[in-house]
Backbone as CSV, one residue per row, in Angstrom:
resi,resn,N_x,N_y,N_z,CA_x,CA_y,CA_z,C_x,C_y,C_z
1,MET,0.841,-1.168,0.000,0.000,0.000,0.000,0.893,1.239,0.000
2,PRO,0.752,2.120,-0.969,1.551,3.349,-1.006,1.251,4.251,0.195
3,VAL,2.232,5.021,0.592,2.080,5.956,1.712,2.230,7.372,1.191
4,ILE,1.289,8.221,1.582,1.386,9.648,1.262,1.676,10.363,2.564
5,ASP,2.802,11.037,2.637,3.255,11.703,3.845,2.972,13.189,3.717
6,TYR,2.038,13.704,4.516,1.637,15.107,4.431,2.128,15.828,5.671
7,THR,3.143,16.641,5.506,3.737,17.366,6.621,3.655,18.860,6.368
8,VAL,3.149,19.577,7.342,3.140,21.033,7.266,4.261,21.511,8.179
9,LEU,5.237,22.186,7.615,6.431,22.569,8.370,6.279,23.937,9.020
10,SER,5.184,24.153,9.687,4.946,25.419,10.366,4.823,25.160,11.852
11,GLN,5.417,26.005,12.658,5.307,25.851,14.106,4.337,26.861,14.695
12,THR,3.547,27.517,13.862,2.573,28.487,14.352,1.215,27.826,14.481
13,ARG,0.432,28.312,15.419,-0.924,27.815,15.615,-1.847,29.014,15.709
14,GLY,-3.112,28.796,15.432,-4.095,29.862,15.577,-4.698,30.248,14.252
15,PRO,-5.450,31.354,14.239,-6.191,31.742,13.031,-5.318,32.222,11.877
16,ALA,-4.102,32.652,12.151,-3.228,33.136,11.069,-2.794,31.951,10.217
17,THR,-2.945,32.069,8.915,-2.556,30.990,8.016,-1.415,31.446,7.121
18,GLU,-0.755,30.455,6.552,0.305,30.783,5.616,-0.323,31.352,4.355
19,SER,0.433,32.124,3.603,-0.121,32.800,2.437,-0.581,31.836,1.348
20,LYS,0.081,30.703,1.200,-0.280,29.755,0.154,-0.436,28.363,0.771
21,PRO,-1.643,27.770,0.715,-1.819,26.444,1.303,-1.029,25.382,0.552
22,LYS,-0.620,24.349,1.278,0.129,23.252,0.678,-0.839,22.361,-0.098
23,VAL,-0.441,21.939,-1.284,-1.288,21.106,-2.134,-0.895,19.639,-1.957
24,LEU,-1.901,18.802,-1.793,-1.710,17.368,-1.652,-2.403,16.686,-2.821
25,SER,-1.699,15.815,-3.521,-2.295,15.073,-4.638,-2.434,13.615,-4.243
26,LEU,-3.659,13.105,-4.334,-3.925,11.712,-4.016,-4.168,10.935,-5.304
27,LYS,-3.561,9.767,-5.400,-3.823,8.899,-6.543,-5.119,8.144,-6.261
28,ARG,-5.781,7.744,-7.319,-7.035,7.014,-7.175,-6.726,5.542,-6.934
29,GLU,-6.308,5.239,-5.704,-5.966,3.884,-5.290,-6.028,3.797,-3.776
30,ARG,-5.826,2.612,-3.233,-5.797,2.433,-1.779,-4.447,2.948,-1.276
31,VAL,-4.489,3.877,-0.325,-3.257,4.465,0.205,-3.337,4.638,1.714
32,MET,-2.178,4.847,2.312,-2.068,5.236,3.713,-1.708,6.715,3.714
33,LEU,-2.559,7.520,4.302,-2.324,8.951,4.399,-1.836,9.237,5.811
34,ARG,-0.637,9.785,5.926,-0.062,10.153,7.224,-0.061,11.668,7.336
35,ILE,-0.749,12.172,8.338,-0.828,13.615,8.557,-0.086,13.919,9.847
36,HIS,1.028,14.638,9.736,1.822,15.011,10.900,1.271,16.317,11.460
37,LEU,0.829,16.269,12.712,0.241,17.455,13.333,1.314,18.491,13.655
38,SER,0.872,19.713,13.805,1.766,20.835,14.093,2.464,20.667,15.436
39,PHE,3.596,21.316,15.561,4.346,21.369,16.809,3.421,21.902,17.910
40,GLY,3.377,21.228,19.048,2.549,21.677,20.157,1.136,21.120,20.154
41,SER,0.809,20.241,19.217,-0.531,19.649,19.189,-0.743,18.779,20.422
42,GLU,-1.998,18.579,20.786,-2.324,17.813,21.981,-2.713,16.385,21.639
43,GLU,-2.544,15.496,22.630,-2.977,14.112,22.472,-4.493,14.060,22.453
44,GLY,-5.039,13.029,21.780,-6.478,12.840,21.799,-7.029,12.455,20.449
45,GLU,-8.366,12.469,20.374,-9.084,12.125,19.148,-9.105,13.319,18.197
46,TYR,-8.882,13.030,16.929,-8.976,14.043,15.881,-9.922,13.531,14.805
47,GLU,-10.605,14.448,14.172,-11.488,14.104,13.074,-10.884,14.663,11.794
48,VAL,-10.728,13.794,10.810,-10.190,14.196,9.515,-11.338,14.104,8.512
49,ARG,-11.570,15.190,7.778,-12.671,15.227,6.811,-12.152,15.603,5.434
50,LEU,-12.780,15.009,4.429,-12.481,15.333,3.042,-13.759,15.901,2.431
51,HIS,-13.679,17.134,1.905,-14.828,17.827,1.313,-14.544,18.128,-0.148
52,ARG,-15.597,18.086,-0.984,-15.458,18.570,-2.355,-15.307,20.081,-2.297
53,ARG,-14.392,20.618,-3.050,-14.173,22.062,-3.053,-15.364,22.797,-3.673
54,SER,-15.974,22.208,-4.702,-17.034,22.895,-5.447,-18.246,23.236,-4.599
55,ASP,-18.703,22.320,-3.752,-19.907,22.583,-2.962,-19.699,22.381,-1.461
56,LYS,-18.465,22.128,-1.051,-18.080,21.936,0.353,-18.734,20.706,0.994
57,LYS,-19.312,19.801,0.187,-19.948,18.607,0.716,-18.898,17.632,1.229
58,GLU,-19.140,17.113,2.428,-18.236,16.124,3.011,-18.409,14.798,2.271
59,VAL,-17.282,14.225,1.840,-17.342,12.951,1.115,-16.730,11.790,1.905
60,MET,-15.849,12.095,2.863,-15.251,11.063,3.718,-14.931,11.673,5.074
61,ARG,-14.954,10.809,6.108,-14.640,11.257,7.471,-13.983,10.104,8.223
62,TRP,-12.957,10.435,9.010,-12.260,9.445,9.817,-12.034,10.005,11.212
63,GLU,-12.061,9.142,12.219,-11.695,9.527,13.578,-10.426,8.761,13.927
64,VAL,-9.385,9.504,14.279,-8.085,8.888,14.571,-7.480,9.510,15.812
65,LYS,-6.600,8.753,16.462,-5.954,9.226,17.688,-4.553,9.726,17.401
66,ALA,-4.176,10.751,18.132,-2.805,11.266,18.086,-2.260,11.233,19.503
67,ASN,-1.027,10.787,19.623,-0.394,10.775,20.935,1.118,10.746,20.791
68,LYS,1.769,10.773,21.927,3.234,10.786,21.939,3.796,9.522,21.278
69,ARG,3.133,8.397,21.491,3.602,7.117,20.959,3.652,7.121,19.427
70,ASN,2.636,7.703,18.769,2.648,7.733,17.298,3.200,9.058,16.754
71,LYS,3.899,9.793,17.611,4.570,11.048,17.235,3.594,12.063,16.636
72,TYR,2.365,12.087,17.189,1.330,13.038,16.774,1.072,12.972,15.268
73,THR,1.002,11.740,14.780,0.730,11.496,13.360,-0.624,10.817,13.234
74,LEU,-1.479,11.366,12.385,-2.784,10.771,12.109,-2.625,9.843,10.907
75,ASN,-2.965,8.584,11.072,-2.835,7.587,10.005,-4.218,7.201,9.499
76,VAL,-4.450,7.422,8.218,-5.732,7.101,7.590,-5.465,6.140,6.433
77,ARG,-6.093,4.974,6.471,-6.016,4.017,5.357,-7.342,4.081,4.618
78,GLU,-7.268,4.320,3.321,-8.509,4.478,2.559,-8.291,4.131,1.097
79,ASP,-9.364,3.715,0.459,-9.363,3.455,-0.980,-9.975,4.674,-1.662
80,PHE,-9.146,5.472,-2.296,-9.608,6.693,-2.955,-9.977,6.452,-4.419
81,SER,-9.986,5.204,-4.853,-10.264,4.915,-6.258,-11.702,5.219,-6.663
82,LYS,-12.606,5.279,-5.711,-14.010,5.539,-6.024,-14.349,7.021,-6.093
83,LEU,-13.421,7.857,-5.678,-13.670,9.306,-5.726,-13.496,9.830,-7.148
84,PRO,-14.392,10.678,-7.598,-14.186,11.287,-8.911,-13.011,12.262,-8.869
85,SER,-12.360,12.436,-9.998,-11.266,13.413,-10.068,-11.818,14.786,-9.743
86,GLY,-10.984,15.598,-9.137,-11.420,16.950,-8.819,-10.607,17.545,-7.695
87,SER,-11.088,18.656,-7.200,-10.422,19.389,-6.149,-11.167,19.181,-4.835
88,TYR,-10.418,18.834,-3.796,-10.997,18.544,-2.490,-10.291,19.349,-1.405
89,ILE,-10.928,19.442,-0.254,-10.368,20.129,0.893,-10.181,19.088,2.000
90,LEU,-8.985,19.019,2.559,-8.693,18.124,3.681,-8.694,18.972,4.940
91,ALA,-9.529,18.612,5.912,-9.651,19.392,7.147,-9.412,18.486,8.355
92,VAL,-8.734,19.014,9.370,-8.439,18.267,10.583,-8.990,19.051,11.771
93,PHE,-9.773,18.359,12.630,-10.389,18.982,13.801,-10.069,18.183,15.049
94,PRO,-9.699,18.879,16.163,-9.474,18.157,17.432,-10.804,17.702,18.027
């Protein structure tokens, strides 16, 4: 299973965002998506959502744990082959 490693190299938290968001490209196949949380993130349950950009409709949702043991990395295994090509938004919520 291919692994997609998504790391945001910012140590800032809060409402201020970087000027240009990082783009993630997913192949239409079964993959492991690893999302490394920001420096200073807390342990606990996180919700990862995938929304279509065009209408903001949620198309997938996962609940995953982050902790010191997994180095604050959210691991999502999913088959993205059924998703139509297009632009999506990946969102992470504590």
